[in-house]
N, C-alpha and C positions, 0 to 999 in steps of 0.2 A: 787555612780557611777553617776556622772554626764554626760549625753549624750553629744558627741562630733561630730559637723557634719565636715566628712571627707573633703568635698571639701572646706571647709573655714579654713582647717590648711594648715600652710606654710610645706614644707619639713622638715624641722627642728621640727617644731610642731609634724608632724606626726611620727618622730623619734621617740622624747619624750613620745609621750602618746604608744607606740608600748613597749616601752620600759621595761624589768621586772625588778619588785624590786630590788634594788642593795644588794647583799650580802656583808653588811657592815661589817660582822666579819672575814670575809674570812682569813685574816693574822693571826689571834688569833685562828682561826681554823686550818690552816697549822700548826703553830706553833706546837699547843697543839698535833697535830696527829703526826709530825713528833718523838715528844717524847715516846709518845706512841708506833711506831713502832720500836722505837730506844730498846727500853723497852723488847718487846716481843722478837726482836730478841736476844737481850742478854741475857732474864731469862727465854723463853720460855712458858711451862705452868705455872711455879711460877707467872709469870706475868700476865698470862691471868685470875689466880685464885684471886690474889690481886685485879686486875682493875674491876673483876667483883662484888667483895665484893663492891668496890667504887663505881660503877658506877648503878650497879643493885640492890644491899642491900641484898645479898646472898651469903654464904659462902658456896662452893662445894666441895664435896669430890671426886666425880668424874665428869669430863667434859660430858663424852659421855654417851646420852642415852642409857639405859639399856633395852633388851629386854620385861623385866617385865614391863618398863613404855610404851612401843608399845602397849603391851596388854591392860595396864589399861587405855589408850586412847581411844583404840578401842571401851571398854566396856562403858566410860563414854558418849560417842555419842549416841544419839537416832537412830534408825534405819533411821527415814527420814534424818538426817544430815548426815549419811553416803551414802545415796543415793542421795544426791543433790552435793557431792564430788565425788561420781562415776559417775555421769550424765557429770559433768563439765569435769571431765577427759577425758571419752569416746569422748567427742565432740574436746576437745584440741588435744587429740590424732590422730583423724581422721585427721583434719588440718594438723597438723604436718606431719603425716607418709605420706601424699600427696606431700610432698615438698622433698621427697628425689631425690636426683640429679642420671639423668642417664649419665653413664659413656660416653666419647666423643670419637672417634676414627676416625680419617681423614687422608685421604693421601693427602698432601698438594700439590704433584708432584708426578710422579711415582718413586717410590722407595724410599720416605721421609713420614714415618708415625708418625703424632704428636696423641698422647692421652692425656686425662685428667679426673682422678679419682680421688675419694673422699676416706677420712679417718677420724674417729672419733678423737676428742683431746682426749689424754689418760686420764688426769686428770683434773677435772674440780671442782671447790670452788663454790657453792649455797649460798647467802646470802639471808635469810627471816628476814625482820622486824618486831620486836615483839612490844615493846613501847607501846605506849596507844592502837594501833590498829594491833595486830598479824593478820598476812597477810596470812593465807592458801591457797588462789587464787595463791600467789606468789610463793610458794612451787610446784604448779603444774604448773606453766609458766616457771617455770627453771626446774623442774624434769621430766616433758613430752618430750621435745627435747633431754635432755642430755639422757633419758632412751632408745628412737627411734635412736640415734645417736649412741650408743652402747661404750659410753666413759666407761673406764674401771675401773675409781676410780671416784665416786662420792662423794665431802663431803658437809655436809651443816650446817651452822653453824645460830643458831639463838639465840638472847637474852632470860634467864630462867626469870621468873616472881618472885614474892617475896619470894614463896615457895620452890624455885629452881626447878620448873618442866618447862615444854613445853607445850604450848597450846594443847590441846588433837586435834585441828582439823589442825593443822599444822603437827603434827605426824601421823596420818592419811592420810592426803593428799601425805605424803613424801612414806608412808607405798602402796600406790596404784602405786606409781611410781617405787617403786622397793628400794628405798633409804633405808640404813639400818645405815649408819655412819652419825649419827647426835652429833653435839654438843652445850653445853650450852653456846655459848661464841657469843656475840653481839657488835656493833659499831667498832670502828677503830682496835681495839685488834682483833677482829674475821678475818677481812681483813689482817693484816700483819700476823697472826695464817696460815692462807692459802696460802699466797704468798710465807712465806721464811717457813714455816713448824716448828712444835714444838715434842717434843717426843711424844703427843697424836695424834698432828691433822699434816695428810699428806701434804707434799707441795705441791701447785696445780699448772698447768701449765695456766689455765687462770681462771677467777674471773667472776661471773655474780648475778646479783641481784640491785634492787633499795636499798635506805635507805638515812640518815639523811644526815647532812652536815658533819658530821664527816667522813661517810660512805663512802660518796663521793670524799672526798679528800684523802682519806684511799687509794681508787682504784686509783686514779690519782696519786699519788706520788709511789704507789710500781708499776704501771705500765711504768715508766718513769726510774727504776731501771733494769739495765741488770740481776740483781739477783732475782728480783721479778716477777712479773706474768701478762700476759695479762688481759685486762678488755673486757667487752660487748660493752658498748657504754658510753657516756656523759650523766649522768642524772642530774636533778635535782628537785626542787619544782614543784609539779603537776601541770596541767594545763590543760585548755579547751576555745576552740573559739565556740561561737555557733552563726551559720547564721538564722535569721527566719525571714520569711515574716510575713504578716500582717494577713495572716489566719492562723498564727500557734497558738498553744495552748498556751497562757502565762503562764499556771500551768505546764506545760512540759518543757518550757524554763528554769523557775526559777530551777524547781527541777533539771536539768541537771548541770546550773550553781553550786548551792548548794552541788551535788554531788563532786564536785573537791576543792570547798572552804574548806569543812569541814575535808580534808586531813591534813591543816597545816596553820598555819597565813601565811606563806611565799609563798602557793598557789597563782595562779593567774586565774582569770577568764574572759572574754571578752566576750561582747555579739556585732553581727552586727545585726541592726536593719533598718527599711526602713522610719520609722516615728517615733514622738518623743510621739503619741499617744500609739502604740504599746510598746514603751519602758516603758512607766511609766505605763502600765497594767502590766509588768514583775515585776517593782520594787515592787508595791502592792502584788505582789503573793509571791515576795522573803521576805517581810515583813512576810506574814501569813504563810509560810513556816517555817522561821526561829524560830517562837515562840513554835513549836514542835518540834526542832530539837535540840536532847541532846548534839550535837557539836556545838551549836549557837556561842557561844563565839570563838571559834577557827574558823568558818565562817566569822564572822562578821568582823575579823580582815583581813580576807584575801578579803572580799569586799571592805574596805577601799582603798585597791591599784589595784583593778580591774577598767575595761573599759566598756563602750558603745559608739559604734559607729553609726552614722546615716549614710548609705550608699545612694547614690541617684539611683544606680540601681543593679542588680545582677551582672553585671562586675566591679562595685566598692567595693562590697562585696569581692570578689573574690581577688581583687587586695591587699584587708586587710588581710583576710586571708592568702595569700601568702606571704607577706610580714612580718606577725608575724611568720609563721612556726610553730602552736601550735603542741603539743602533741597530743591533743584529739582534733576533727575537728566535730561537729554536724552540720548538712545541713536540718533544718528542713524551707524546701520551697517545694515550688509547683515544681514537675518533678526534685529531687534534682539530680538527674544520669545525667541530661542536668549540672548541676552544676559543678559536679565533673571531667568532663572533662578539664576545667581550671584549676584544683587545682594540683598545683606542689611541695607542700611544706606542708606535714603533717604526724606526725607519724602514724595516724589511722583515719578512717573518716568513721562516721554513717549516714546513709542514712534515711532522713522521719521521719516523726512523732513518729513512733512506734520503734524508734531503739535507747533505752539512750544509752549511753558510760558504763554504768553498766554490759550490756550483754558482752562486751569486756573486762571488766576489769575481769569477773566471768566464764562464762559459754560458751559462742558462738562458743570459739574454735581458733579466732586469739591470739597472744600474748599479754600481756597488759605492758609489758617490752617495755618502747618507749623514744625515745629521747625527751625531753626537752631543756628548757631555747634556744628556734631558733634552735638546733643544729639536727632539722627535715630537714633543709636546705642542710646537706649534710650525715645524718645518717638515716638508717632504724633502725623499730622495730625489737626486738628478734624473730628469726626464728630458724630451724633446721641446716642451713649454718653455723651459728654460734657455733654450738658445733662441726663442721668438719674442716677441711682444706682438700685445693685440691692440689694436684701435679700434675706436668706434665711429662709425659713417650714419648720419640723418638727414632726411630727406622730406621736404612738407610742402604738400601741394596748398594753392588757396583755400578751399574747403578746409583742408586740414588746419590750417594757419588760424583761419576765423574760427575753428570749433575751440582750438589749446592756447590760443593766445591770451583771451581774459584771462583764462585760469594762473598763466605764467604771470601775467600782469599783476593779478592780485597777489601771488606767492612773492613778486619783488617788493610789491608795496610795503608787503608786511616786514619784510627786512631791509628797509630803509634804501633800495638800492634803485634810485629814480634811472639812472642810465639804462638798468635792465630792462626797467617797464619801458621806457622809450624807444628804445630796440623794437621792442614788439608793437607800440604803439603806429610807429611812425610806417610798419608795413601793413598793419591793418587797415590804417586809414588809406592807404596805396591800394591794396587789394579790395577794398568796399568801393573806392572809386571807379577803379577799373572794372569790377563787376558791374556796377551802375551803367558803365557806358557800355559792356557787351548788350546788357539786356536790352538799352535803347536804340542799338545797331541791329539787334536781331528782330525788334518790333517793327522797326522802318522796313525792313526786308522781307517780310512778313505781309506789310500792309502793302 
């Protein structure tokens, strides 16, 4: 991580320095995923069992987690473990419940009423990674908003371990969220199963959750298929950008960088500092903390492709952050909220020395499913609205139609859509005749 002085870099050098590590294997991954999806669509549960034997090394008799397994998982966890999950659940629930949208009803002009209301997505598929680091926190991040939204069908897929079991933390987190339909399926085959359905796994309308390159590619492929399923947001390797001034604690900064570097060798971490001296102190701390890190080998590979930028001032630091558009942005600077005003592209922002990104990953209340790989320029992190869809409603009275109808007729004629114009005209003629009839009847009654 050799420090680069921002103002000394040309535009092309800046773009190159901010570029994420290339996903060299993508064509091969895409081809492999296409094969897996086609096989799951063709063979259903038989393909899921076969692929689970191949990729997870376990032969399953039943794909679905049984009530006995839920009970065993709860028994396996210590009281303090369950209390930690409940505390995280309550914070996440509190924050997401506050996101419930209010129905909108507005009379845009006399006699024309427009409304907007929300409905839950009926069937959602939730993917929780297993692999080298099972993520019960993801079960909460997906389970809580889907619970609050009231999604009728909630399917959770996660890969089994070598014994054919599911991590007890994941099962207990799912139970807190009221999820009972859990399947021991991982990877691209899980995405295919939830997108198209099998004899065991219901077809879902929208898929959620992070995953490796195969999961991400599978989500993208099924989202492009009319018979597939919608997806939450583009996601790739985890990343963090830390802006730290000279008064920041180098140990805190190094710990934040490593908290993302340990996710995987394709993760990327970026430090924006204001002096070579401070950057050097952070590098010393990185080496010191790596020595005690169980996933040090993974973190070191991620650090090989990470960056340190030296900014001339806070304005330049904000420029770098906005150009990079990080998944996580940590502002370890004096008066961080003042810096926040200039931030326009980030998945989630963490203010001050005492706010590590880990809080958001687990228990503060915000969602940790966030856009990566620069998608924060256009996409938002997961929230309650992602598990809902909105629809508009409108009502026109006779007076409203008579006032607005001629406007619509003229616009329809301008577009050459005669049937649109006629749909208004037949009603205006009918409304006019009815209005004249009503006036005549009223006159007769008065006379």
